[in-house]
Residue frames relative to the residue before (quaternion, step in Angstrom):
aa qw qx qy qz dx dy dz
X 1.0000 0.0000 0.0000 0.0000 0.00 0.00 0.00
X 0.6594 0.5174 -0.3047 0.4523 3.56 0.94 -0.86
X 0.6342 0.5365 -0.2987 0.4699 3.50 1.08 -0.92
X 0.6448 0.5351 -0.3109 0.4486 3.55 0.97 -0.85
X 0.6432 0.5309 -0.2830 0.4737 3.51 1.05 -0.95
X 0.6612 0.4981 -0.2986 0.4750 3.55 0.96 -0.91
X 0.6328 0.5273 -0.3244 0.4650 3.59 1.00 -0.80
X 0.6540 0.5126 -0.2972 0.4702 3.59 0.90 -0.89
X 0.6459 0.5197 -0.3191 0.4592 3.59 1.02 -0.81
X 0.7085 0.4583 -0.2756 0.4605 3.54 0.87 -0.94
X 0.6533 0.5149 -0.3316 0.4451 3.59 1.02 -0.62
X 0.6854 0.4629 -0.2770 0.4891 3.55 1.18 -0.59
X 0.4519 0.7331 -0.4365 0.2605 3.65 1.16 -0.26
X 0.6545 0.5198 -0.3443 0.4278 3.66 0.94 -0.71
X 0.6891 0.4927 -0.2729 0.4561 3.55 1.21 -0.52
X 0.4860 0.6793 -0.4237 0.3504 3.60 1.25 -0.16
X 0.4375 -0.6426 0.5546 0.2968 3.54 -1.25 0.46
X 0.1044 -0.8181 0.5651 0.0228 3.53 -0.53 1.18
X 0.1535 -0.7827 0.6001 0.0608 3.54 -0.85 1.05
X 0.4997 -0.6476 0.4919 0.2983 3.55 -1.09 0.81
X 0.5312 -0.6523 0.4386 0.3162 3.61 -0.79 1.01
X 0.0916 -0.8214 0.5623 0.0287 3.64 -0.81 0.91
X 0.7751 -0.3500 0.1977 0.4875 3.60 1.01 0.65
X 0.6015 -0.5620 0.4331 0.3672 3.51 -1.34 0.18
X 0.3969 -0.7375 0.4820 0.2573 3.64 -0.58 0.97
X 0.6130 0.5508 -0.3501 0.4454 3.60 1.12 -0.62
X 0.6637 0.4949 -0.3031 0.4719 3.59 0.96 -0.87
X 0.6405 0.5152 -0.3358 0.4600 3.57 1.03 -0.75
X 0.6355 0.5173 -0.3159 0.4783 3.59 1.06 -0.72
X 0.6696 0.4880 -0.2926 0.4773 3.57 0.94 -0.90
X 0.5922 0.5807 -0.3772 0.4121 3.63 1.00 -0.65
X 0.6684 0.4833 -0.3042 0.4767 3.60 0.95 -0.80
X 0.6549 0.5104 -0.3191 0.4569 3.63 0.91 -0.92
X 0.6963 0.4537 -0.2935 0.4724 3.61 0.85 -0.86
X 0.6161 0.5459 -0.3375 0.4566 3.59 1.04 -0.74
X 0.5931 0.5639 -0.3542 0.4526 3.59 1.05 -0.71
X 0.6825 0.4743 -0.2917 0.4734 3.63 0.90 -0.82
X 0.6544 0.4826 -0.3300 0.4796 3.61 1.03 -0.68
X 0.7866 0.3303 -0.1719 0.4926 3.64 0.95 -0.72
X 0.2356 0.8259 -0.4861 0.1615 3.54 1.24 0.48
X 0.7402 0.4122 -0.2225 0.4825 3.56 1.05 -0.74
X 0.4360 0.7016 -0.4521 0.3366 3.56 1.24 0.09
X 0.3913 -0.7152 0.5335 0.2253 3.60 -0.88 0.94
X 0.3970 -0.7392 0.4894 0.2377 3.53 -0.80 1.02
X 0.4603 -0.6798 0.4879 0.2966 3.59 -0.97 0.72
X 0.5780 -0.6126 0.4082 0.3522 3.64 -1.08 0.60
X 0.7776 0.2962 -0.1568 0.5321 3.62 1.08 -0.62
X 0.5089 -0.6677 0.4699 0.2727 3.51 -1.08 0.80
X 0.5502 0.6417 -0.3859 0.3696 3.57 1.26 -0.31
X 0.6508 0.5280 -0.3217 0.4407 3.53 1.25 -0.32
X 0.4704 0.6583 -0.4427 0.3864 3.58 1.27 0.09
X 0.4990 -0.6857 0.4659 0.2525 3.48 -1.14 0.80
X 0.0698 0.7759 -0.6242 0.0590 3.55 -1.05 0.81
X 0.4372 -0.6714 0.5385 0.2610 3.56 -1.20 0.67
X 0.0545 -0.8102 0.5837 0.0026 3.60 -0.40 1.17
X 0.3371 0.6870 -0.5578 0.3214 3.46 0.55 1.34
X 0.6063 -0.5743 0.4064 0.3707 3.55 -1.18 0.56
X 0.7711 0.1334 -0.0659 0.6191 3.53 1.11 -0.76
X 0.0353 0.7868 -0.6134 0.0590 3.57 -0.72 1.01
X 0.5962 -0.5973 0.4189 0.3352 3.50 -1.34 0.25
X 0.6564 0.5202 -0.2774 0.4708 3.48 1.37 -0.17
X 0.8700 0.0284 -0.0277 0.4914 3.60 -0.99 0.94
X 0.5977 -0.6052 0.3511 0.3913 3.57 1.07 0.79
X 0.7026 -0.4620 0.2434 0.4833 3.58 1.10 0.82
X 0.6233 0.5099 -0.3724 0.4613 3.65 1.15 -0.09
X 0.3358 -0.7494 0.5401 0.1844 3.57 -0.97 0.85
X 0.2775 -0.7324 0.5953 0.1795 3.52 -1.19 0.56
X 0.4706 -0.7058 0.4588 0.2642 3.61 -0.78 1.07
X 0.5514 -0.6282 0.4392 0.3293 3.56 -1.09 0.71
X 0.1482 -0.7706 0.6153 0.0749 3.62 -1.10 0.83
X 0.5810 -0.6331 0.4170 0.2961 3.56 -1.25 0.47
X 0.5864 0.6040 -0.3866 0.3766 3.59 1.11 -0.29
X 0.8194 0.1762 -0.1619 0.5208 3.57 -1.27 0.55
X 0.0315 0.8541 -0.5183 0.0309 3.59 0.79 0.98
X 0.5702 0.6102 -0.3904 0.3875 3.62 1.12 -0.51
X 0.6258 0.5417 -0.3334 0.4513 3.59 1.21 -0.46
X 0.5661 0.6285 -0.3843 0.3700 3.59 1.17 -0.49
X 0.5533 0.6275 -0.4079 0.3656 3.61 1.11 -0.55
X 0.6486 0.5094 -0.3589 0.4371 3.69 1.02 -0.48
X 0.6862 0.4403 -0.3079 0.4904 3.64 1.21 -0.08
X 0.4879 0.6501 -0.4300 0.3929 3.54 1.33 0.19
X 0.2836 -0.7769 0.5374 0.1648 3.62 -0.75 1.02
X 0.2321 -0.7522 0.6087 0.0989 3.52 -0.66 1.18
X 0.6810 -0.4581 0.3379 0.4607 3.63 -1.28 0.15
X 0.6591 0.4985 -0.3391 0.4495 3.62 0.97 -0.75
X 0.6515 0.5126 -0.3165 0.4611 3.59 1.01 -0.76
X 0.6212 0.5527 -0.3355 0.4427 3.56 1.11 -0.73
X 0.6482 0.5104 -0.3175 0.4674 3.56 0.99 -0.73
X 0.6533 0.5125 -0.3031 0.4677 3.55 1.06 -0.80
X 0.6373 0.5444 -0.3290 0.4349 3.50 1.13 -0.78
X 0.6609 0.4996 -0.3345 0.4493 3.60 0.98 -0.67
X 0.6816 0.4483 -0.2786 0.5067 3.54 1.21 -0.54
X 0.4523 -0.6909 0.4590 0.3277 3.63 1.21 -0.06
X 0.5476 0.6155 -0.4054 0.3962 3.64 1.05 0.60
X 0.1583 0.8211 -0.5297 0.1418 3.57 0.95 0.86
X 0.2446 -0.7599 0.5910 0.1155 3.50 -1.06 0.88
X 0.2886 -0.8072 0.4848 0.1734 3.61 -0.27 1.20
X 0.5820 0.5387 -0.3845 0.4725 3.59 1.28 0.01
X 0.7130 0.3660 -0.2391 0.5482 3.61 1.32 0.01
X 0.7973 0.1038 -0.0189 0.5943 3.59 0.94 -0.89
X 0.0336 -0.8072 0.5886 -0.0289 3.60 -0.67 1.15
X 0.5024 -0.6383 0.4801 0.3311 3.61 -1.06 0.69
X 0.6710 -0.5150 0.3599 0.3937 3.51 -1.31 0.46
X 0.6285 0.5432 -0.3586 0.4259 3.61 0.91 -0.76
X 0.6454 0.5245 -0.3092 0.4613 3.60 0.99 -0.77
X 0.6308 0.5193 -0.3051 0.4893 3.51 1.10 -0.87
X 0.6926 0.4849 -0.2935 0.4462 3.56 0.85 -0.86
X 0.5601 0.5691 -0.3849 0.4629 3.58 1.19 -0.43
X 0.6511 0.5105 -0.3027 0.4730 3.56 0.98 -0.85
X 0.6308 0.5419 -0.3082 0.4620 3.57 1.05 -0.83
X 0.6292 0.5371 -0.3276 0.4564 3.55 1.01 -0.78
X 0.6567 0.5090 -0.3027 0.4671 3.55 0.97 -0.87
X 0.6704 0.5196 -0.2891 0.4439 3.56 0.96 -0.98
X 0.6294 0.5264 -0.3264 0.4693 3.57 1.15 -0.65
X 0.6577 0.5223 -0.3145 0.4425 3.58 1.14 -0.48
X 0.5429 0.6689 -0.3982 0.3151 3.60 1.15 -0.55
X 0.6438 0.5095 -0.3768 0.4289 3.74 0.76 -0.63
X 0.6438 0.4899 -0.3135 0.4972 3.58 1.04 -0.81
X 0.6342 0.5482 -0.3208 0.4409 3.57 1.02 -0.84
X 0.6409 0.5223 -0.3282 0.4569 3.58 0.97 -0.77
X 0.6391 0.5262 -0.3189 0.4615 3.64 1.06 -0.72
X 0.6496 0.5360 -0.3265 0.4291 3.60 1.08 -0.67
X 0.5065 0.6304 -0.4252 0.4066 3.61 1.26 -0.26
X 0.6025 0.5764 -0.3541 0.4236 3.57 1.04 -0.78
X 0.6071 0.5483 -0.3364 0.4666 3.61 1.05 -0.79
X 0.6860 0.4908 -0.2927 0.4504 3.56 0.84 -0.91
X 0.6098 0.5410 -0.3446 0.4654 3.59 1.05 -0.72
X 0.6774 0.4587 -0.3064 0.4867 3.63 0.93 -0.80
X 0.6524 0.5356 -0.3227 0.4282 3.59 0.89 -0.89
X 0.6243 0.5632 -0.3312 0.4283 3.60 1.06 -0.72
X 0.5913 0.5993 -0.3728 0.3902 3.57 1.06 -0.57
X 0.5795 0.5987 -0.3866 0.3953 3.60 1.11 -0.58
X 0.7489 0.3825 -0.2316 0.4891 3.64 0.97 -0.71
X 0.7243 0.3933 -0.2459 0.5102 3.63 1.23 -0.05
X 0.8202 0.2545 -0.1518 0.4893 3.62 0.09 -1.22
X 0.5918 0.5661 -0.3864 0.4243 3.62 1.04 -0.61
X 0.6528 0.5186 -0.2903 0.4697 3.58 1.05 -0.87
X 0.6328 0.5289 -0.3189 0.4670 3.57 1.06 -0.79
X 0.6529 0.5178 -0.2946 0.4677 3.50 1.01 -0.99
X 0.6905 0.4986 -0.2990 0.4303 3.57 0.90 -0.87
X 0.6139 0.5529 -0.3359 0.4523 3.54 1.13 -0.63
X 0.6981 0.4372 -0.2769 0.4948 3.61 1.17 -0.50
X 0.6124 0.5234 -0.3534 0.4755 3.61 1.20 0.29
X 0.6438 -0.4938 0.3978 0.4284 3.56 -1.29 0.06
X 0.1072 -0.8297 0.5477 -0.0078 3.59 -0.53 1.26
X 0.6137 0.5524 -0.3558 0.4378 3.63 1.16 0.32
X 0.0555 -0.7373 0.6727 0.0297 3.52 -1.22 0.80
X 0.7945 -0.0817 -0.0204 0.6015 3.47 -0.35 1.34
X 0.7772 -0.2699 0.2151 0.5262 3.64 -0.53 -1.14
X 0.5701 0.6169 -0.3729 0.3942 3.52 1.29 0.00
X 0.2950 -0.7436 0.5857 0.1304 3.54 -1.09 0.92
X 0.1713 -0.7984 0.5712 0.0828 3.65 -0.58 1.04
X 0.3612 -0.7072 0.5650 0.2240 3.62 -0.70 1.05
X 0.5322 -0.6528 0.4287 0.3270 3.62 -0.84 0.92
X 0.6754 0.4981 -0.3100 0.4468 3.64 0.94 -0.76
X 0.5803 0.6113 -0.3927 0.3680 3.62 1.14 -0.33
X 0.5186 0.6370 -0.4278 0.3773 3.61 1.23 -0.20
X 0.4740 0.6705 -0.4432 0.3595 3.59 1.26 -0.07
X 0.4698 0.6644 -0.4387 0.3813 3.60 1.28 -0.23
X 0.6497 0.5159 -0.3211 0.4568 3.59 1.05 -0.73
X 0.5291 0.6123 -0.4232 0.4075 3.60 1.21 -0.29
X 0.6850 0.4828 -0.2919 0.4611 3.56 0.85 -1.00
X 0.6462 0.5358 -0.3114 0.4454 3.53 0.96 -0.91
X 0.6972 0.4928 -0.2682 0.4461 3.54 0.91 -0.95
X 0.6036 0.5375 -0.3613 0.4650 3.58 1.14 -0.67
X 0.6593 0.4854 -0.3254 0.4731 3.60 0.90 -0.79
X 0.6542 0.5156 -0.3159 0.4543 3.58 0.97 -0.80
X 0.7066 0.4604 -0.2730 0.4629 3.64 0.82 -0.89
X 0.6138 0.5162 -0.3535 0.4815 3.60 1.07 -0.56
X 0.6265 0.5226 -0.3287 0.4756 3.57 1.05 -0.81
X 0.6700 0.5154 -0.2891 0.4494 3.60 0.89 -0.96
X 0.6632 0.5165 -0.2957 0.4539 3.52 1.02 -0.94
X 0.7206 0.4472 -0.2652 0.4587 3.58 0.89 -0.99
X 0.7513 0.4180 -0.2213 0.4602 3.59 0.94 -0.76
X 0.7840 0.3214 -0.1777 0.5005 3.62 1.07 -0.58
X 0.7458 0.4126 -0.2376 0.4658 3.61 0.64 -1.14
X 0.6700 0.5283 -0.3070 0.4217 3.58 0.80 -0.99
X 0.7186 0.4299 -0.2839 0.4671 3.66 0.84 -0.82
X 0.6547 0.5362 -0.3081 0.4346 3.59 1.10 -0.74
X 0.6692 0.5480 -0.3354 0.3732 3.57 0.80 -0.95
X 0.6402 0.4932 -0.3676 0.4602 3.73 0.86 -0.63
X 0.6260 0.5433 -0.3463 0.4393 3.59 1.03 -0.70
X 0.6389 0.5229 -0.2985 0.4789 3.56 1.04 -0.88
X 0.6679 0.4935 -0.2980 0.4706 3.58 0.91 -0.90
X 0.6282 0.5267 -0.3322 0.4665 3.63 1.03 -0.68
X 0.6441 0.5231 -0.3097 0.4644 3.55 0.97 -0.85
X 0.7116 0.4431 -0.2448 0.4872 3.58 1.03 -0.83
X 0.5226 -0.6728 0.3833 0.3569 3.57 1.32 0.00
X 0.4710 0.6612 -0.4629 0.3560 3.60 1.14 0.35
X 0.5007 -0.7003 0.4435 0.2495 3.51 -1.06 0.89
X 0.6329 0.5497 -0.3192 0.4419 3.54 1.15 -0.70
X 0.0485 0.8228 -0.5627 0.0636 3.58 -0.59 1.05
X 0.4357 0.7288 -0.4372 0.2965 3.58 1.11 0.52
X 0.6395 -0.5206 0.3313 0.4585 3.59 1.23 0.18
X 0.7549 -0.3603 0.2690 0.4775 3.49 -1.32 -0.28
X 0.3588 -0.7270 0.5375 0.2318 3.59 -0.87 0.93
X 0.7402 -0.4546 0.2546 0.4249 3.54 -1.23 0.33
X 0.6822 0.4835 -0.2940 0.4631 3.62 0.87 -0.93
X 0.6202 0.5256 -0.3454 0.4689 3.62 1.03 -0.60
X 0.6467 0.4929 -0.3171 0.4881 3.61 1.00 -0.79
X 0.6421 0.5077 -0.3307 0.4697 3.59 1.01 -0.73
X 0.6529 0.5079 -0.3264 0.4574 3.58 0.99 -0.69
X 0.6012 0.5270 -0.3469 0.4904 3.56 1.08 -0.77
X 0.6649 0.5271 -0.3158 0.4246 3.58 0.91 -0.89
X 0.6391 0.4990 -0.3367 0.4786 3.61 1.02 -0.71
X 0.6069 0.5391 -0.3534 0.4649 3.62 0.98 -0.70
X 0.6683 0.4906 -0.3041 0.4694 3.58 0.91 -0.92
X 0.5941 0.5682 -0.3616 0.4397 3.60 1.10 -0.67
X 0.6277 0.5182 -0.3259 0.4809 3.57 1.06 -0.84
X 0.6685 0.5023 -0.3001 0.4591 3.61 0.84 -0.94
X 0.6371 0.5179 -0.3431 0.4562 3.62 0.99 -0.72
X 0.6740 0.4897 -0.2963 0.4671 3.62 0.93 -0.80
X 0.6115 0.5236 -0.3403 0.4859 3.58 1.13 -0.75
X 0.6301 0.5371 -0.3231 0.4583 3.60 0.94 -0.91
X 0.6547 0.5219 -0.2935 0.4612 3.56 0.93 -0.99
X 0.6684 0.4974 -0.3023 0.4631 3.56 0.92 -0.91
X 0.6682 0.4835 -0.3380 0.4533 3.64 0.89 -0.75
X 0.6260 0.5076 -0.3498 0.4776 3.60 1.00 -0.77
X 0.6700 0.5073 -0.3192 0.4380 3.65 0.89 -0.71
X 0.6106 0.5441 -0.3433 0.4617 3.58 1.12 -0.60
X 0.6838 0.4644 -0.2651 0.4964 3.54 1.01 -0.92
X 0.6118 0.5434 -0.3600 0.4482 3.58 1.07 -0.67
X 0.6721 0.4897 -0.2942 0.4710 3.58 0.95 -0.85
X 0.6260 0.5468 -0.3383 0.4412 3.57 1.06 -0.78
X 0.6824 0.4582 -0.2872 0.4918 3.60 0.97 -0.77
X 0.6234 0.5369 -0.3459 0.4510 3.54 1.05 -0.66
X 0.6373 0.5176 -0.3310 0.4652 3.64 0.99 -0.76
X 0.6719 0.4948 -0.2979 0.4638 3.58 1.02 -0.69
X 0.7026 0.4667 -0.2515 0.4746 3.59 1.17 -0.65
X 0.6961 -0.3430 0.3091 0.5497 3.50 0.36 -1.34
X 0.3384 -0.8055 0.4603 0.1575 3.52 -0.16 1.37
X 0.7447 0.4109 -0.2143 0.4803 3.62 1.01 -0.93
X 0.5915 0.5658 -0.3930 0.4190 3.62 1.23 -0.04
X 0.4389 -0.6801 0.5230 0.2672 3.55 -1.04 0.82
X 0.8385 0.1495 -0.1106 0.5122 3.56 -0.99 0.83
X 0.4181 0.7698 -0.4166 0.2430 3.55 1.19 0.37
X 0.5127 0.6628 -0.4285 0.3381 3.61 1.27 -0.32
X 0.3913 -0.7339 0.5158 0.2055 3.52 -0.96 0.95
X 0.4765 0.6739 -0.4509 0.3399 3.58 1.20 -0.01
X 0.4753 -0.7148 0.4359 0.2704 3.58 -0.71 1.05
X 0.5523 -0.6289 0.4493 0.3125 3.54 -1.08 0.81
X 0.5859 0.6024 -0.3679 0.3981 3.58 1.17 -0.53
X 0.5253 0.6005 -0.4327 0.4198 3.65 1.20 -0.05
X 0.5786 0.5734 -0.3776 0.4402 3.59 1.31 -0.09
X 0.4641 0.7175 -0.4420 0.2726 3.61 1.20 -0.37
X 0.6622 0.5084 -0.3553 0.4204 3.67 0.81 -0.87
X 0.6731 0.4928 -0.3279 0.4434 3.65 0.93 -0.78
X 0.6297 0.5156 -0.3324 0.4766 3.60 1.12 -0.65
X 0.6501 0.5218 -0.3135 0.4547 3.55 1.05 -0.77
X 0.6497 0.5270 -0.2954 0.4614 3.55 1.09 -0.87
X 0.6118 0.5283 -0.3504 0.4731 3.60 1.03 -0.75
X 0.7025 0.4413 -0.3000 0.4708 3.63 0.78 -0.80
X 0.5941 0.5155 -0.3763 0.4896 3.65 1.10 -0.45
X 0.6040 0.5316 -0.3633 0.4698 3.56 1.08 -0.61
X 0.6526 0.5021 -0.3367 0.4568 3.61 0.91 -0.82
X 0.6268 0.5491 -0.3623 0.4176 3.68 0.92 -0.75
X 0.7379 0.4041 -0.2222 0.4928 3.54 0.95 -0.89
X 0.7596 0.4172 -0.2344 0.4404 3.57 0.67 -1.07
X 0.7180 0.4565 -0.2950 0.4348 3.64 0.65 -1.02
X 0.6877 0.4586 -0.2976 0.4778 3.58 0.90 -0.89
X 0.6545 0.5222 -0.3266 0.4385 3.56 1.03 -0.72
X 0.6901 0.4511 -0.3117 0.4724 3.62 0.92 -0.78
X 0.6012 0.5522 -0.3676 0.4455 3.61 1.01 -0.62
X 0.6905 0.4617 -0.2782 0.4823 3.56 0.86 -0.93
X 0.6387 0.5524 -0.3191 0.4301 3.55 1.05 -0.87
X 0.6874 0.4710 -0.2828 0.4750 3.64 0.85 -0.97
X 0.6529 0.5211 -0.3122 0.4524 3.55 1.00 -0.79
X 0.6779 0.5058 -0.2669 0.4619 3.55 1.06 -0.94
X 0.7627 0.4256 -0.2032 0.4427 3.57 0.94 -0.82
X 0.5743 0.5762 -0.3719 0.4470 3.48 1.34 -0.32
X 0.5425 -0.6026 0.4610 0.3606 3.63 -1.12 0.62
X 0.7129 -0.4964 0.2902 0.4013 3.58 -1.17 0.51
X 0.7361 0.4197 -0.2361 0.4756 3.61 0.94 -0.86
X 0.7012 0.4349 -0.2384 0.5122 3.56 1.36 -0.18
X 0.2727 0.7839 -0.5200 0.2018 3.59 1.15 0.45
X 0.6484 0.5057 -0.3278 0.4651 3.57 0.99 -0.77
X 0.6102 0.5363 -0.3642 0.4553 3.59 1.12 -0.62
X 0.6329 0.5278 -0.3349 0.4569 3.62 1.07 -0.67
X 0.6382 0.5122 -0.3167 0.4797 3.51 1.01 -0.82
X 0.6394 0.5395 -0.3182 0.4459 3.58 1.00 -0.81
X 0.6091 0.5495 -0.3495 0.4526 3.59 1.08 -0.68
X 0.6279 0.5441 -0.3152 0.4587 3.54 1.05 -0.76
X 0.7061 0.4436 -0.2616 0.4859 3.54 0.86 -0.97
X 0.6092 0.5538 -0.3497 0.4470 3.63 1.07 -0.70
X 0.6452 0.5396 -0.3248 0.4325 3.56 0.97 -0.78
X 0.6111 0.5264 -0.3332 0.4884 3.58 1.19 -0.73
X 0.6755 0.4933 -0.3104 0.4517 3.58 0.84 -0.96
X 0.6760 0.4723 -0.3133 0.4710 3.61 0.85 -0.85
X 0.5962 0.5716 -0.3660 0.4287 3.61 1.04 -0.60
X 0.6312 0.5211 -0.3166 0.4794 3.54 1.07 -0.75
X 0.6900 0.4694 -0.2927 0.4668 3.56 0.85 -0.89
X 0.6623 0.4845 -0.3276 0.4683 3.60 0.96 -0.77
X 0.5958 0.5394 -0.3835 0.4549 3.65 1.04 -0.60
X 0.6748 0.4734 -0.3134 0.4715 3.66 0.86 -0.87
X 0.6255 0.5333 -0.3356 0.4602 3.59 1.03 -0.83
X 0.6495 0.5388 -0.3155 0.4338 3.59 0.91 -0.93
X 0.6583 0.4966 -0.2982 0.4807 3.58 0.95 -0.95
X 0.6809 0.4949 -0.3097 0.4422 3.58 0.82 -0.89
X 0.6590 0.5013 -0.3198 0.4606 3.61 0.92 -0.78
X 0.6767 0.4864 -0.3028 0.4624 3.60 0.93 -0.88
X 0.6411 0.5024 -0.3267 0.4795 3.59 1.03 -0.74
X 0.6396 0.5287 -0.3370 0.4448 3.59 0.95 -0.77
X 0.6973 0.4637 -0.2829 0.4677 3.59 1.02 -0.80
X 0.7535 0.4359 -0.2222 0.4392 3.62 0.91 -0.85
X 0.6772 0.4691 -0.3276 0.4625 3.60 1.14 -0.42
X 0.3668 0.6848 -0.5366 0.3295 3.53 0.50 1.25
X 0.8228 0.2042 -0.1879 0.4960 3.54 -1.30 0.54
X 0.6979 -0.5019 0.2868 0.4229 3.60 0.98 0.75
X 0.4213 0.7043 -0.4680 0.3279 3.56 1.24 0.24
X 0.5131 -0.6803 0.4023 0.3347 3.70 -0.96 0.69
X 0.4783 -0.6735 0.4535 0.3346 3.59 1.19 -0.39
X 0.7407 -0.4360 0.3220 0.3969 3.48 -1.46 -0.09
X 0.8083 0.0963 -0.0223 0.5804 3.55 0.91 -0.92
X 0.0087 -0.8223 0.5688 -0.0161 3.63 0.26 1.18
X 0.7128 -0.4451 0.3282 0.4314 3.48 -1.34 0.14
X 0.7420 0.2295 -0.1471 0.6125 3.56 1.17 -0.71
X 0.3373 -0.7915 0.4707 0.1955 3.59 -0.29 1.21
X 0.5714 0.6054 -0.3788 0.4044 3.56 1.19 -0.37
X 0.6252 0.5421 -0.3450 0.4429 3.63 1.25 -0.25
X 0.3688 0.7316 -0.5018 0.2774 3.62 1.21 0.14
X 0.8032 0.2878 -0.2216 0.4721 3.47 -1.12 0.73
């Protein structure tokens, strides 16, 4: 299978769109940030026409395409203001990008900064998604995992993840995508391309809430059955582990809307030369979500395990409360 994939990759290489490397996007981002510190005391000109830009047919920024100046994050514009010293260097072709940056480079940084509030919201999705591989398994181990003579490993319920992904993608493509343009046309809106990225991410966050509510309801019933059976016994609840299927399905529905939506959003909103930076934001939110999930559990356990109390996630989940 791997050899087949490698062969397909190599056979398609001549058809790929190849772009000439135009520098390190991280260094270009850092150049603007450091230049802001160096030019912090520079007085801003009254007109935007005095800002520096590279008017060459081919430049190292944005694949030769310029980005128009915007009014947001005005403090960044000072790095594009040409002082008398910078003007002399410009005529000699000795520009220092760590001191003077073109408007297009500044606008690239502005684009990334505008993405950060949305990026912070996506961390919540990663925190919820992490529970599927941690607390969901702990909860399943404390439930009835037998059907007739068969023992079901708690982690094996992840099979419903794959099935639910296929189901929700089918529902989205066959029901939601065709209906949304019709609704927009009835309302007189010109956009008929379906749910935009932010709308999909919003739907994903709502599904995240529903997934956690479903998990909480299952846990209440699991404890209720455990108290009736044997409170001090591990895995004594007679509630079937298959009651976890809805929460697993909702988590994967969350992934269909949220993960795909944020990946497309960051790629679409990032400048041409910072597309990799946008993809990195998506992956970074997943990593931070895992860390925040562990931090949240540690903080809650530290607070609740006082005076001999078992805490939120004890060794025996039946001792909760």
